[in-house]
N, C-alpha and C positions, 0 to 999 in steps of 0.2 A: 644565300637567300635572305637570312635575317639581316645581314648588313644592307642588302638592297632595300628591304622593307623599311629599315630604320632611316636610310637616306631618303627614301620616298616620303616618309612622314615628316622628316625635317624640312625637306623642300616644300611640302604641302603647307606646313605651318608658316614657313617664310613667305610663301605666295599669299596665304590668307592675310598675314600681317601687312604685306606689301600692298594688297588690294585695298586695305583700309587707310592707307596713307593718303594725305592730300596730294593732288596732282599739281606739281609746280611747273610752270612755264614762264620764262626759260628756266631750265634746270640749274640750280646753284652749283658753283664750282666744288663745294664740299658741304655735305650734309650728313649728320648723324642723328638718327631717330631715337627717341627715348619713349618709355611708357608713361611719362608725365603728361598731364593734361591741364592746361590753364582753363579751368571751368569759367564759363561766361555767366557768373553769378556773383552776388555780393558787391561790396564797395570797391571801386578801383581808383587809384590815384595815379595820374600821369604827371611826372615832373621831368624837366629837361634843363640843361645848361643853356646859357646864352653865348653866342659867338660874336665878339666885338660889339656887343650891345644890340645886335640885330637878331631878332627871334624869327625863326622860320614859321611861316603861317600855314602853307599848304600841307606839309607833312602832319602837323598837329591837327589841322582841320580834318584830314583824311582818317587819322586815328580816331578822333572823336566821332566822326560819321560812321566809322566801322562799328563802334560799340553802340551807338544810338540805333543802328540798324538791327542790332541784337537786343534792343529794348533795355539797354543798360545806361545808367548815368555815369559819367566819368568826370572826376574833379582834376583840375590842373593846378600845379604849383611849381615854383622855382626850386631847383635842386637844393636840398638841405632843409627845406621847409616841409616836414612830415608830421605836423602836429595832429592832423585828423586821423582818427582810428580807421585803418583800412585793412582789408584782408589780402589785397593783391596790389601790386605796383607795376607800372610801366616806366622804365627809365631810358632816357635818350642821353647819350654821352658823346660829346664832340671832343675827340682827343687828338694830340699832335701826330700820332703815328699808329698804324695798324700793322705790326710785323707779319701777321698771318696773311695779309693781302699782298699778293705778289705783282699785280699788274693794274694799271689805271687806278691807282690807289685812291684818288679823290672821289671816285664813284663807287668804291668798294664799301663793304659793311660787314659787321658780324651781328648775328641775331641769336640770342639764347632764350629759350622758353622752358620754364619748369612750372610746377604746380601753382606757385604764388607770385612769380615775377617774370616779366619780359624785359630784357636788357638789349638795347640797340647801341652799338658803337660804330662811329664813323669819323672820318677826318673832316668832311664837309656835309652840308645839308643835302647835297646831291646823293651822297651815300645813304643818308637817313631816308630820303624820299624813296630810293630803290628798295630799302629794307621794308618800308611800309607796304609797297606793292606785293612783296613776298608775304608779309604778315596777313594781308587780306586773303591770300590764297590758302593760308593755313587754317582758316576757320572751317570747322566741321559741324554740320548740322545733321544729327541722326534723329531717330524717332523719339528718343527720350530726353536728349540734352544737346546743348551746343558748347563747343570748346575749341581752343586753339591747340593744335597738336604740338606735343613736346619735341624739341629738337635743338640742335646746335648747328648753326649755318655760318660758313665763311664764304663770302661771295664777292666777285668782281667781274667786270666785263672783259671779254677776250679782245674786243676791238673798241677803240675810242669813238668811232663814228658809227652810229646805228640808226639808219635813216629810212624814211618813207617819203615817196614823191607822189603828189597829185598834179595832174595836168589840168589846171583851171583856165589856161589860155584857150584851149580848144572847147572845153565845156565848163562854163561858169558854175560854181557850186557855192551855195550861200554860206556865210560865216558860221552859222549855227550848225550846219551839216558838217563843215570842216572840223568844228570843235568836237563833235561827237567822235570823229575819227582820231583826233588828237588825244582825247581821253583814253581811247584804246591803246594808242601808242604809248602813253605814259604808263598805263597799267602793265605793259610788257617791256618797259625799260628802254624804249627808243629815246634818242636824244637829238635827232635831226629831223626837221620837217622841211623837205625840199619843195618849194612853192614855185612851180613852173607857171609863171603868171602872164607870159606873153607867148603868142603863137600866131599862125596864119589867120585863124578866125577872129582873134581879138587881142587887144592890148588892155589887160584887165586891171592895171594899177593906175589909179587917178594921177594925172599930172595937172597941177594948177597952172604951170607955165605953158603947157601945150594941151589944152583941153580937147583939141580936135582928135586926139588919140582915142577918146571915148565916144566919138561921134557915131551915130547909127550908120552912116555911110561907110565908115571904116571897119565896122564890126559885122561879120557875116553870120555869126551865130549868137543868139540871145543879145541883140543890140540893146544898148542901154544898161547892160549888166556888167558892172565892174566893181572893184573894191575902192571905196573912198579912202583917203589917207587916214581918216579916223578909224575905219574898219581895219585897215592894215596894221595900224599901231595897236589896236585891240588884240589882233591875232598874235602879234609879236609878244605882247604882255601875257596873253593866255598861255602861249607856249612856254614863256620864261618861268612862270611860277610852277610849271611842271617840269622844269629843268630840260626843256627842249629848245634848241636853237633853230629859228626859222631862217632858211637860206632862200632869198628870192632869186629866181632865174629870169634874166632878160635875155631871151634867146635870139642872138644876132650873129651874123648877118642873114643866115637862113631863117626860115619860118617867120618871115617879116612881112607877109602880105598886108596885114592890118596896118602896120607902121607905114608902108609905102602908100597905101590908100589914103591914110590920114593927111599926108603931106603932098600927095600927087607925084611921088617919085616913081620913075619907070624902072630904075635900077638902084642897087645898093652901092654903086660906085659914084653916085652923085656927090660932089665935094661938100655940099651943104649939110650932108647927113652927120658929119663928124661933130660939128658944134651942137647939133640938137641932142645927140646921144651923150655928149659930155655934160650938157645941161641936165639931162635926165638923171645921170649918175649923181651929179651934185645935188639935185633935188631929193633923190632917194637918201643920200648920205646925210643931208641936212635934217631929214625927217627922223632918222634913227641913229643914235650914236654908235660908235664902233664897238663898244663893249657889249651892246645889245644885239648888234647885227654885224658880226666880224667877217662874214663871207658874202660875196656876191658872185653869182654864177652868170657867165657871159655866153654860154651855149657854144657857138662856133661849129656846130655839126651840120651835115647834110646840106652843104652850100653848092648850088649849081646855077649855071646860066646867069640870069639877071641879078642873082643874089651875091655875085662876086663883089667884094668890097674894094674901095680904093686902098692902095698899099699901106697908107699911114693910119687907116681907121683902127684896126685892132690894137696895134702898138700904143696908140694914143689913149684908147679906152683902158687898156691894161695899166698904163702909167697913172691914169686918173684914179682908178680904183685903189691902187697902191698908195697914192698920195693921200687919199682919204682914210688911210689906216685899215684897209680891208684886204683880205686874201681873195685872190681870184680862183674860181673853179671853172674848168672848161671840159667839154666832152672830148673823148678820144675813141674812135677816129673823129677828126675835126681839123679845121684849118690850123696850121702851125704858125706860131708867132715867133719870129726870129729872136726878138728881144726877151722872150719869156724864159726865165730860168727858175721861177719860183711857184708857178701856178700848181694847184692841185688838179690832177687829171681824173676824170670820172670815165671809166671804161664801160662802153655800152654795147659792144658786139664781140664776136670771136676775133675780129680784126683789131680790137682795142688792145694795145700793148702799153705797159707802163713806160713812161719816158725816164731815161737814166737820171737819177738824182731827184726826181719829182715824187712827192707824196701822191698817193692815188687811192681812189675809191672804186669798188667793184660793183658794177651793175650789169654784168655781161649776160647772165642767164636768168635774171629774175624779173622779167617783164610780165606782170600779171596778165596783161591782155593777150599774151601768147600762150598762157598756161592752161592746160586742162584742169578742171576743178579737182580731180582725183589724182591723176598721174603727176600733175604739176607740184603737188605737195611733196611727193617723193623727190622730185628734182631739187626743190628748195632745201630739203633735208640733207641730201647727199652731196650737194655742191659745196665744196669747201671755199669759203669766202677768201679772196686774195690768194688762193692756193696754199693756205697756211692755217695751222690750228689756232693761231692768235695773231694779233697785230704787232707791229714794230714801228720804227721811226718813219718808214715809208708806207707800209700797209696800214692805212687808217681804218678800213672797214668797208661797209657796203651800204647801198641805198636801194631798197625795194621800190620798183617803179610801177605806176599804174597809168599807162598810156592808152586811155580809151579814145583813140583818134576819131572814131565815128561819132556823129552827133547823137546826143542822148535826148530821149523824150522827156525824161525827168532825172534830176540829179541823183536820186536814190538808185537809179539803174546802174550807176558805176560800181556799187557794191553788190548788186544783185547779179550783174552780168560779168563780173570778174571776181575771182576768189580772194577778195581783199582781206577779210578777217581771218580765214584759215591761213592765208599767206603771211599775214603779219605775225601770227603766233609762231608759225614755223620759222620764219626768218629771224624772229627774236632769239630762238634757240641757236641759230647759226651765228649771229653776231654778238650775242651776250655770252653764251656758254662756249661757243667755238666748237669745232669738230676735229677730232684726232683721226677720223677715218682716212685711210690712204687708198681708197678704191678708185681714185681719179674720176673719170667719166663713166665708169662701168655701170653704175646704177642710175644714171640720169634719165633713162627711158624705161628701164625694166626693174621691177623689184627683185631683191636678192632671193635666193632659195631659202626655204624654212630651215631653221637650225643653224644658219650662219650667224656670226656675230652681228653683221649688218642688219639682217632680218630681225633679230631679237631687239636690237636698239631701235629700229624703226617701229616695231610693234609696240614697244614701251612708249615711244613718243605718240603714236597714234592713239593709244588708250588715254593718255593725258589730254590729247587734243579733243577727243570725244567728250571727256568729262568737262572740259572748259566750255565746249559748245553748249552742253546741257545746263551748266551752272550759270553762265554769264552772257549767253547770246540768245536768249529766248525770243527777243523782239528785234534782233539784228540778223540780217541774212548771213548764213554761215553754210555755204554749199559743200559740205563734206560729210561722208558717212564712212564707217569702218569698212574696209574692202580688201585688206591684205589676206583675208581668209578664203578668198574665192580662187580656186585652182582651175586652170584651163589646159586641155589638151589641144594641140593644133596639128594640122596636117597640111602639107603644101609648102610653097605655092605650086599649084598645078599650072601648066603652061596653057594659057587661054588662047594663044595664037592671035592676039589682038581683039578677041571677042569677049568683052567683059560679061556678056550674058550667057556665056557657055555653061552648061550644066555638067557636073561631074558626078561619079557614082556615089559620092558621100550623100548627096541629096536625093538621088534616084534609087539607090539600092540599100539604103539603111546603113547603120554604123557597123563597120567590120574592121578587123585589125589592119588590113592593107587593101590596096586597090591597084589594078593594072590599067593604065591610061597611056595610049600612044606608045605601047611597048615599054613603058617605064613603070616600076613599082613604087607606090607611095605608101608610107606607113605613118601612123601617129607618132609624133616625137616623144621620146622618153622623158625629157626634161619639161616639167610643167611650167606654165606662166601663171603669175598671181596678180590679182587686182581687179577692180571694177572697170578700169580703163586699161586696155592693152595697146601699147604702141608696137606695131609689128616692124616697121622700119622708120626710124626717127628722121623727121624733116630737117633737123640740124646736124645729122650725121653721127649722133651718139651711138654707141654699141647697141645693137638691136637683134632680135631673133632672126630676122629675114635679111638676106644680103641681096636678093634679086630686086630689080627695079620695079617689076610688075608681075602679075599673076593672080591666082585666086587661092586664098587660104580659107580653111574651115576651122572653126573653134568650137569646142564642146565642153560643157560642164553639166553637173546634175545638182538639183536642189531637192532636199527632203523637207516636205511640209507636214506639220502635224495634223492638218485638216485641209479640206477643200476650201479654197479662198481665192479672191481676186486681189491682187496686189498691184501697187504702182511700181513702175520700173523706169529707171533712167536708161535710155537706149539711144545710142548715137553712133555714127560712123565717120564723123569729121569733127575736129575741134577748130571752130572758126576763130581766127584772130580778131579781136575787137579793134584792131587798127587795120581796117581794110578786110574785106572778106576773102582772104587769100585762099587760092585753090578753087575759086568760084568758077562757074556760076552756082547759085543755090539750086537744090533739086527742084524738079517740077512736081506737081501733085502726083501722088502714087509712088514716089521714090523716097527712099531713106537718104540717098545720096546719088550724085550723078554717075557713080560707078555701079549702081544697081545692086547694092548688098541686100541680103535677106536674113530674116531671123525666124526660127520655128521653135515653139515650145510644145513638146509632146506631139510633134509632127503637124501642128497647126501654125500656119504662117501668121505672123503678127504684122498688121498693117501699119504703115508710117502715119505720122500726124497729118492733119489737114493744114498745110502750111499757110501762114498769113501773108507771106511775101515770096511766093515761089519764083524761081528763075532769075533772081537778082544777079547782076554781074559782080565780079570781085571789086570793081571800081564804083562803089556806091556809098561813099562815106557820109553823104548827107541824108541817107535813109537810115533811121535808127534800127538797131536790132530789136526783135520782139520775141522770137521763138527759135532762133537758129541753133543754139547750143542746148544740150539736154538738161543742164542743171538749172535753167531758169524758165523752162516751159513746163506745162502740166505733164506729170509722169504718165507714161503709157500704161493702160490697164491690161494686165495679163492674168489669165486664169491658171491657177495651180490646182492640181488634184492632190488628194491625201496620199502621202508616200513620196516616191521618187519621181521627179520631173526632169525630162531631158531638154536641155537648151542647146540648140545648134545655130551657129551663125555662119553665113557665107560672106566673105570679105574680099571682093575683087579690088585690084588696083590697076589704074591705067588712065589714059586720057589726060585731062587737065588737073586731076586731083593732086593736092599738095601733100596730104597726110595719109598714111596707111595705118589705120587704127580702128578700134571699136570700143564701145562702152555698153555694158549690161550689168545692172545691179538692182535688186528690189529695194524700194524705199517707201517710207510712210511719211506723209505730209503732216507736219505739226506746226500750225500757224504759218510764219514766214519761212520756216525751216523744214528740213526733212530729218528723219531718224531711221535707224535700222529696223527692218521688219523682224519682229521677235520670233524666236524658235525655229528659224530656218537654218538648215545645215547645208554645207556645200561640199561636193566631192568631184574628183575627176573620173570616177567610175560609178556605175549605177548601183553598186552594192556598198552600203555604209557599214563600217566596222562597228561591232558592239562596244559598249563602254568598257568591257573587261579585256578587250584585246589590246 
């Protein structure tokens, strides 16, 4: 018993110490914490070496801004000039080699922080810049003082390509709005901005040779909205000083309705098209030198019917891009180019397979527009990029994609209606830290069981994610709340015999251990499910709790509330893809979903929202989303009594519904974001254990 108590108090002290550590995202490869603290007081001198006579501006500026934010003045000097009396120093050292950094050395760094000195070592300014992003996260502001936590960090990226894509071809977004997203990318060590600048609704990059591409007649959405060549160059520069490479995508020959309209082509096989596209590639390459724009993406995916090109089109474009000193990137699946032996392939679906000998990027499971705001974060965390813990000569990394195909009312809706910022932070962990998890697709739809290594690792990440939400995203939409603590008992599926409205004894006879229906006994499953969103059967075929194609499932949990109160709740029974309302039509008034699910809290049925656009078909991409998904509509108000509250959901599946799922979690609105409702406890049984048990 004494050994047990001693171990308990040791673990308790470790957890208390751990809870006070800064939350770092992405997690460094190696970190050792110390009790030293670099207090943010006194005089501080920043001095750095010069590299080939060129001094890095952005890293230095960000360090100075960091200390000015803490109301401290910082002096700068060249290495060796330390005449001013100072109590603390920050040293940046560019050195030829970092033996402790084992992969992608030019982006790696070491960071040492003690009471009086901060020392940054890197081979290049890229490494310095990444170290500064970590340094900013190490600042701790408690009630009495501010300091930088003492530690020793050795860090490097697991993958050389760490990207994010925005589709501005379908929905134009202003340069300032894009820059705010690029700032977040930089803060979390992304180095690729994939700029999908053309698509069916618009050709958004200005051509002075062919100005008809920007004509209002050619553009079906936001006519007159495009990026001037000056704005494009500014975006290239804005990315570059943050060590991010912009990759423009001219998506051809599919997704070219705007292009065809501009020139009056009825098909992409017209022989005149080749010279126009060759001219456009030359114009783009004349605009930006190869060292600043080393990649051009040519698309080549989803080509059907009138989009089929002439046989010599793609080989000619491939050759032209290579002649201009750029590497070609193409989607896979996509059209094959017989002469292509060097392109980088970007995999975009489960059918996307790497080509033998080709370098490749992984975008197969990370389309933000398909992801649920809660469950999708688990998918991004547990999906191993390129199926490996780190990159190699062929596995370059991955690009997180935001394909909001449907028209947007306002550009800001792209980050309100898709989990962009929670997704970026989670994906940064995947592509920078890498994942050694070997669970395959086991946890892509369902959280692991408590106590497992995978569950502990995700809970640790979730805690860090919540801290970042609260520290850095107060005015930016961040649709995520802690939810791995919510347990669910499920029973079924009951055979509804084609009637999704059929009632079963769970809702008519109260909660019992088992039920007899049609001569078959049904019992609550012993293994609990966890999360605010539960995927009962995954639409992409990942391992899930339910194997049947349809039926009616009931889900049960209990909430202990310290007082009688009304709380907001995220409630939903469908995760609508923001690229087409898949599984439509939308519910009619009085329905949560077309399958007629229901929810009761303490035996009181909770009414669905009054929908703003009831009954829309799945093919309604020109009608913007407004309240279809739970995480961007007003939370449903639910009355909780003091003590234990029973939550019961009925979740039928059948008809045209695409996804078999549900969401329920109490939330509190804080400005543009939500937070966890304080002091609520969750259990799968109505009796909560005491703290001494």
